[in-house]
Residue, then its C-alpha position, 0 to 999 in steps of 0.5 A: m534120216r530125211i525130214l518130210p515137210v510139216l503135215m496136218l494130222l486130221t485125227g479128230l479128238g486130240a488132233g496134232v501136227l506131224l512134225a517129221r517122220r522117219d522114212g520107212p521103218t525105224s528098225v527091224t529086229p532079228h525076229g522081223v518086228t518093224t517099228h515106225g517113229e515120228y515127231v508130233a506136236f499137240a496142244n495142252a489144256k492151256g493151248d501151248s504146244v507140246r512136242a513129242y516123239v512117237a513110236y509104233p509097233e507093227r502088230q495086229g489089233k490095238a496095242p497098249a502104250i507107254i508114256v516115257i518121261h525124260e531125265i533132268f536133261g530134257l528130251t535128248d537123242w537117247e529117249p526116242t531109242v527107249a520108245d523105239d525099243y518098247a515099240r519093237k516089244g509091241y507097245v506104242a510109246i511116246v516121249p513128250d518134251l516137257l520143256s516144249s510147252r514153255f521153252g520151245s524145245t529142249r534142243a532150243l535150250g542147249d546146255s541150259a535145258r538141265r537148269m530150265v527142267g528145274t524151273l518146271v512146277r508140278e501142275d505144268v508138267v502134269r498138264d503136259l502129261d495129261a495132254t500126252y496121255e490124251y493124244i496117245a490114248t486117241r490114236p487108232a493103234t492104241n488100246p486106251d484102257r492099257i496105258g502105263t508110264i516109265g521115267f528116268c531120274w527126274g522123270g522117275g520123280t515125275v512118275w510118282n507125281y503123275a501116278a498120284s494125278n492120273s487114276k487111269l494109268k495101269a502101270a508105273v515104273v520109277c527108275y531111280g527117281p526121288l519122291a518129293d512128297t509122300a503125301l502124294l502116295r495117298t492118290v496113287k492107283a496104279p501098281v508101281l515098280g521101282v528100279y534103283g542103282q545100288n550105289d545111288g544112296r542119294v535116292n535110295n536112302s528114302l526108299p524104306q519110308v516110301a515102301e512102308m507107307m505104300k504097304t500101309l496104304g494098301k498100294s502095290f509097290v515092288a522095288d529092287s536095287y541092282p548090284g554094281t550100278g549107280h544113278g542113271f544105269l539104264k542109260p549108256g555111259r552111266t555106271g553099271n550100264g551094259t552089265p548083267a545087273a542092268a540086263k536084269a533090271q530091263a527084264d524086270i521092267d519088261a515083265f512088269f509091263a507085260k503083266q500089267l498092260e497085257g495080262k501076261 
């Protein structure tokens, strides 16, 4: 991959900086669907720079968008592949580095990234996610009325926080993420899908309480645990990854986004 010089994007509202672009298509599927990816930066409400990876599909008209929220390890090499996969499925996908506005980038922190994620406070994370939402909503390729989010591990818990903060989200997928405060559920507007590893008791033990409260509040929450899988099973190398159960989980996520963001 050749890195191009830094370029300014003259985009009006939500203007950002293009940090690097992949030469040509990111990938081409057997069905001929081409995607394009680039690293960008944009300002949050405090003026701090948020870095992110964005993947675009090739399709006619405006596309729904998905905000991908990384694990406790920060923005690694894996999350951009998740964004690329959603672009191949027809979505604009963006992965913000939620360490970048405070620490420059996940990569700059090295092995201390996990510890630094643990220092982030909800207000700062929501501010960066609001900036991410505004950036992706104002891209010419995006349908601003059809934006959802998905998060993994720490990012799954963050999905709960952000769904409680942003009433404009149309879909939220929590992948094995714990909920820190059930009071947040009162302000969740988007339908929520929960995806959990069957052997992830640390997270799953609180699920009955969450499900009951969502039901009492009249919120849409569907959750399932997948046999033979552990925490983080959608990521290569984790217990249960590559199994039929993991494939079923991904298919359930895809169907949820297709229904909520595209009406399929």
